[in-house]
C-alpha positions as CSV (number, residue, x, y, z in Angstrom):
1,M,-17.7,8.6,-20.1
2,T,-18.5,4.5,-20.5
3,D,-21.5,2.9,-18.6
4,G,-21.2,5.8,-16.0
5,I,-17.6,5.8,-15.5
6,E,-15.5,8.5,-16.3
7,Q,-11.9,7.0,-17.6
8,I,-8.7,9.0,-16.2
9,E,-6.4,10.5,-19.0
10,H,-3.7,12.5,-17.4
11,L,-1.5,11.7,-14.9
12,P,-1.8,13.5,-11.6
13,V,1.5,15.6,-10.3
14,L,2.8,16.4,-6.9
15,E,3.2,20.2,-6.3
16,P,6.5,21.9,-7.0
17,R,8.8,21.8,-3.5
18,R,8.6,25.0,-2.1
19,S,12.9,27.0,-0.8
20,N,12.0,26.6,2.7
21,G,10.3,23.1,2.9
22,H,11.3,20.5,5.9
23,K,10.6,17.1,6.3
24,G,7.3,18.2,8.4
25,K,5.9,19.5,5.4
26,Y,6.1,16.6,3.6
27,G,4.1,13.2,6.0
28,H,5.1,10.9,7.8
29,V,4.4,7.3,6.9
30,L,4.0,4.7,8.9
31,V,4.3,1.5,7.8
32,V,3.3,-2.2,9.8
33,G,4.2,-5.1,9.2
34,G,6.8,-8.1,9.6
35,S,7.1,-10.9,11.1
36,R,9.7,-14.1,11.5
37,G,11.0,-14.9,7.8
38,M,9.5,-11.9,6.6
39,I,11.8,-9.3,8.0
40,G,12.4,-8.0,4.3
41,A,8.6,-6.5,3.2
42,P,8.2,-3.6,6.0
43,A,11.8,-2.7,4.9
44,L,11.1,-2.6,1.4
45,A,7.7,-0.5,2.2
46,A,9.7,1.9,3.9
47,N,12.6,2.5,1.7
48,A,10.2,3.1,-1.1
49,A,8.0,5.9,0.9
50,L,11.2,7.7,1.4
51,R,12.2,7.0,-2.2
52,G,8.2,8.3,-2.7
53,G,9.1,11.5,-1.3
54,A,7.9,11.2,2.8
55,G,9.3,13.3,4.7
56,L,9.2,11.0,7.7
57,V,8.9,7.1,7.8
58,T,8.6,4.8,10.5
59,M,8.2,0.6,10.9
60,A,6.2,-0.3,13.7
61,L,7.5,-3.9,14.0
62,P,7.0,-6.8,15.9
63,E,10.0,-6.5,18.6
64,I,11.6,-9.6,17.5
65,I,12.7,-8.8,14.5
66,Q,12.3,-4.9,14.6
67,L,16.0,-4.4,15.0
68,F,17.2,-6.7,12.2
69,A,14.5,-4.5,10.1
70,A,15.7,-1.4,11.1
71,T,19.0,-1.8,9.2
72,L,17.6,-2.6,6.3
73,C,16.0,1.2,6.2
74,P,18.6,3.3,8.4
75,C,16.8,6.3,7.4
76,A,13.7,5.0,9.2
77,T,12.9,4.9,12.6
78,S,11.4,2.1,13.9
79,V,9.3,0.9,17.5
80,P,8.0,-2.5,18.7
81,F,4.8,-3.9,19.0
82,S,4.8,-6.4,22.1
83,C,5.0,-10.1,21.9
84,G,4.6,-13.2,24.2
85,S,7.2,-15.5,25.0
86,D,6.6,-17.7,22.4
87,G,7.4,-14.5,20.0
88,Q,3.6,-14.0,18.6
89,L,2.4,-10.2,18.8
90,S,0.7,-9.8,22.0
91,D,-2.8,-8.7,22.8
92,Q,-1.3,-5.3,23.4
93,A,-0.5,-4.8,19.6
94,G,-4.0,-3.1,18.6
95,R,-3.7,-0.5,21.1
96,E,0.0,0.2,20.2
97,L,-0.8,0.5,16.9
98,A,-3.4,3.3,17.6
99,D,-0.6,5.0,19.8
100,A,1.8,4.9,16.7
101,A,-0.5,6.2,14.4
102,K,-1.3,9.6,16.5
103,A,2.2,11.0,14.4
104,A,1.6,9.5,11.6
105,T,-0.1,11.3,8.2
106,V,-0.9,8.3,6.7
107,L,-0.6,4.2,8.0
108,A,0.7,1.6,5.3
109,V,-0.1,-1.9,6.2
110,G,0.4,-5.6,6.0
111,P,3.8,-6.0,4.2
112,G,5.3,-9.5,5.3
113,M,2.5,-9.2,8.0
114,A,1.6,-12.8,8.6
115,V,-2.0,-14.2,9.1
116,G,-3.3,-14.6,12.5
117,R,-6.0,-13.5,14.7
118,R,-3.5,-10.6,16.4
119,Q,-2.5,-9.7,13.1
120,Q,-6.5,-8.9,12.2
121,D,-6.7,-7.3,15.7
122,L,-3.6,-5.4,14.2
123,V,-6.0,-4.9,10.7
124,H,-9.4,-4.2,12.5
125,A,-7.0,-1.1,14.8
126,A,-5.9,0.5,11.3
127,I,-9.7,0.4,9.8
128,E,-11.1,1.9,12.9
129,Q,-8.7,4.7,13.2
130,E,-9.2,7.6,11.1
131,K,-5.7,8.7,9.5
132,P,-5.7,7.1,6.2
133,L,-4.7,3.9,4.8
134,V,-2.7,2.0,2.5
135,L,-3.9,-2.1,2.9
136,D,-1.8,-4.7,1.1
137,A,-0.6,-8.2,1.6
138,D,-1.3,-9.8,4.2
139,G,-3.0,-6.9,5.8
140,L,-6.0,-7.5,2.9
141,N,-5.4,-11.4,3.9
142,N,-6.4,-10.3,7.4
143,L,-9.0,-8.2,6.3
144,A,-10.3,-11.0,4.1
145,R,-11.2,-12.6,7.7
146,I,-13.4,-9.7,9.4
147,N,-16.9,-9.9,9.2
148,D,-18.0,-6.9,8.1
149,W,-15.3,-5.1,7.6
150,P,-16.5,-2.1,5.3
151,K,-19.5,-1.0,8.1
152,R,-16.7,-1.1,10.7
153,R,-14.1,1.2,8.6
154,R,-13.9,4.8,10.0
155,C,-10.7,6.0,7.3
156,A,-10.4,7.2,3.8
157,I,-8.5,3.3,2.4
158,V,-6.8,2.1,-0.6
159,L,-6.4,-1.2,-1.1
160,T,-3.9,-2.9,-3.1
161,P,-5.0,-6.8,-4.1
162,H,-3.1,-8.9,-6.7
163,P,-6.0,-11.2,-8.0
164,G,-5.5,-13.7,-5.6
165,E,-6.2,-10.9,-2.4
166,F,-9.2,-9.8,-4.6
167,S,-10.5,-13.5,-4.7
168,R,-10.2,-13.3,-0.7
169,L,-12.7,-10.5,-0.8
170,T,-15.0,-11.1,-3.5
171,R,-15.6,-15.2,-3.0
172,K,-15.1,-14.5,-6.6
173,S,-12.7,-17.2,-8.6
174,I,-9.6,-15.8,-10.2
175,P,-10.8,-16.9,-13.6
176,E,-13.9,-14.8,-12.8
177,I,-11.6,-11.9,-12.0
178,Q,-9.3,-12.1,-14.6
179,S,-11.7,-12.0,-17.6
180,N,-13.5,-9.3,-16.1
181,R,-10.8,-6.5,-14.5
182,Q,-12.3,-3.4,-14.4
183,P,-16.1,-4.2,-14.1
184,L,-15.7,-6.4,-10.9
185,A,-12.8,-3.8,-9.8
186,V,-15.7,-1.1,-9.4
187,A,-18.4,-3.0,-8.7
188,A,-16.5,-4.3,-5.2
189,C,-15.2,-0.6,-4.8
190,R,-18.8,0.7,-5.5
191,E,-20.4,-1.9,-2.7
192,W,-17.7,-1.6,0.3
193,A,-17.7,2.3,-0.3
194,S,-21.6,2.7,-0.1
195,A,-21.2,0.0,3.4
196,C,-19.1,2.5,4.7
197,E,-21.1,4.3,7.9
198,V,-19.0,8.1,7.3
199,A,-17.8,9.8,4.6
200,A,-14.6,7.7,4.1
201,P,-13.3,7.3,0.4
202,L,-12.1,3.8,-0.9
203,V,-9.8,3.4,-4.1
204,L,-9.5,-0.2,-5.6
205,L,-6.1,-0.9,-7.2
206,L,-6.4,-4.3,-8.6
207,K,-2.7,-5.4,-9.3
208,G,-1.9,-7.3,-12.5
209,E,-1.6,-7.0,-16.4
210,G,-3.6,-3.7,-17.0
211,T,-3.5,-2.7,-13.4
212,V,-6.9,-1.3,-12.7
213,I,-7.5,2.0,-10.3
214,T,-10.7,3.2,-9.3
215,D,-12.9,5.2,-6.5
216,G,-16.0,3.6,-8.6
217,R,-16.9,6.5,-10.2
218,R,-13.5,6.9,-12.3
219,V,-11.5,4.6,-13.6
220,R,-7.4,4.1,-14.7
221,I,-6.1,1.1,-16.5
222,N,-2.2,1.4,-15.9
223,A,-0.5,1.1,-18.9
224,T,3.5,0.8,-17.5
225,G,5.1,-2.7,-16.2
226,N,6.2,-5.6,-17.3
227,P,6.0,-9.9,-15.9
228,G,9.6,-9.3,-14.5
229,M,7.8,-7.9,-12.1
230,A,6.4,-10.7,-11.0
231,T,8.8,-11.1,-7.8
232,G,8.8,-10.9,-3.9
233,G,8.6,-7.5,-2.8
234,A,7.9,-6.0,-5.4
235,G,4.2,-5.4,-3.9
236,D,5.6,-3.3,-1.0
237,V,7.3,-1.0,-2.9
238,L,4.4,0.4,-4.5
239,T,2.4,0.3,-1.2
240,G,5.3,2.7,0.3
241,L,5.4,4.7,-3.0
242,V,1.2,5.4,-2.5
243,A,1.5,6.1,1.1
244,A,3.8,8.7,0.6
245,L,2.1,10.1,-2.6
246,I,-0.5,11.0,0.2
247,A,1.7,11.9,3.0
248,Q,3.0,15.0,0.5
249,G,-1.0,15.9,-0.2
250,L,-2.3,14.1,-3.3
251,T,-5.6,12.4,-2.6
252,L,-6.3,8.3,-2.5
253,L,-7.5,8.3,-6.4
254,D,-4.0,10.5,-7.3
255,A,-1.6,9.0,-5.2
256,A,-2.9,5.3,-6.4
257,V,-3.1,6.8,-10.6
258,L,0.5,8.1,-9.8
259,G,1.8,5.2,-7.5
260,A,0.8,2.3,-9.9
261,H,2.6,4.7,-12.7
262,L,6.2,5.0,-11.2
263,H,6.4,2.2,-9.9
264,G,5.5,0.2,-13.2
265,L,8.0,2.9,-14.6
266,A,10.2,1.8,-12.5
267,G,10.1,-2.0,-13.2
268,D,10.4,-0.8,-17.4
269,L,13.8,0.7,-16.4
270,A,14.8,-2.6,-14.5
271,A,13.7,-4.6,-16.9
272,A,16.0,-2.5,-19.6
273,D,18.8,-2.5,-17.3
274,F,19.1,-6.3,-16.1
275,T,16.1,-7.5,-17.9
276,Q,13.1,-9.1,-17.1
277,A,14.4,-12.6,-15.6
278,A,16.7,-11.2,-13.4
279,M,15.3,-8.0,-12.3
280,I,14.6,-7.7,-8.0
281,A,12.5,-5.7,-6.5
282,T,15.1,-3.6,-4.8
283,D,15.9,-2.8,-8.5
284,L,12.9,-1.1,-8.4
285,L,13.7,0.9,-5.2
286,E,16.8,2.2,-6.8
287,R,14.6,3.7,-10.4
288,I,12.0,5.5,-8.1
289,P,14.4,8.9,-8.9
290,R,14.5,8.1,-12.1
291,A,10.8,7.3,-12.6
292,F,10.1,11.0,-11.2
293,Q,12.0,12.2,-13.5
294,E,10.7,11.0,-16.7
295,V,6.9,12.3,-15.6
296,S,8.0,15.7,-14.4
């Protein structure tokens, strides 16, 4: 114990699958995101959720990109959010998210979402529903624009910001964050969790060199990964992977710890095969199975 914080030493493990298991036993991840120009992001998250072991994955996407994104993840299903004549999300999107969430075990919200009023409505609806939620990318950027969001939250949540997104959430500078990563992550986690009016856990995964994972009482500094993972789409892969682990029954903290380790390990395997400079996010997807093998 250091300053009241317990350091997590051991990796969590998934339960072995039983011989009579079926896809309904391993959870249903709903990936919410996508926009014009960012069609690949929700597909990367959905593919990562499938590689992470989720039995079912559905993408909820603006109808103008639904069919295009669906071709990038043929093992997932997809549902549309209605759009207006201008191609932007309609005012019905928040209600449509609530409907789509009814069949899900866990939500993964944010990849490729873009930022705007209707996207904020989606994030607002996501934090007010009661299924576990992994929030990343523009999900976090929209969250930062919602007043009193910690008090409005009704769900268990994993936040996965990089330092820039964490800066928007905390109003602290990136240099200050980078020089005090663990203390600031723990403090923010405690502050946001205590503001919630229901007993819903909050886990923070602050990405970057020495990724910090904490629930405000326990903390782990992830040791896997490399600078080659600083490439577009890598964070979307992490989002889907963590959501899949929650869908299969891990606690939010255990899912974030194991997901960060597997994600970084897949990056290390990719760097060994392609070099850090040449690796891309889909290389991580292809190495998640080998990462699982190494921790089993």
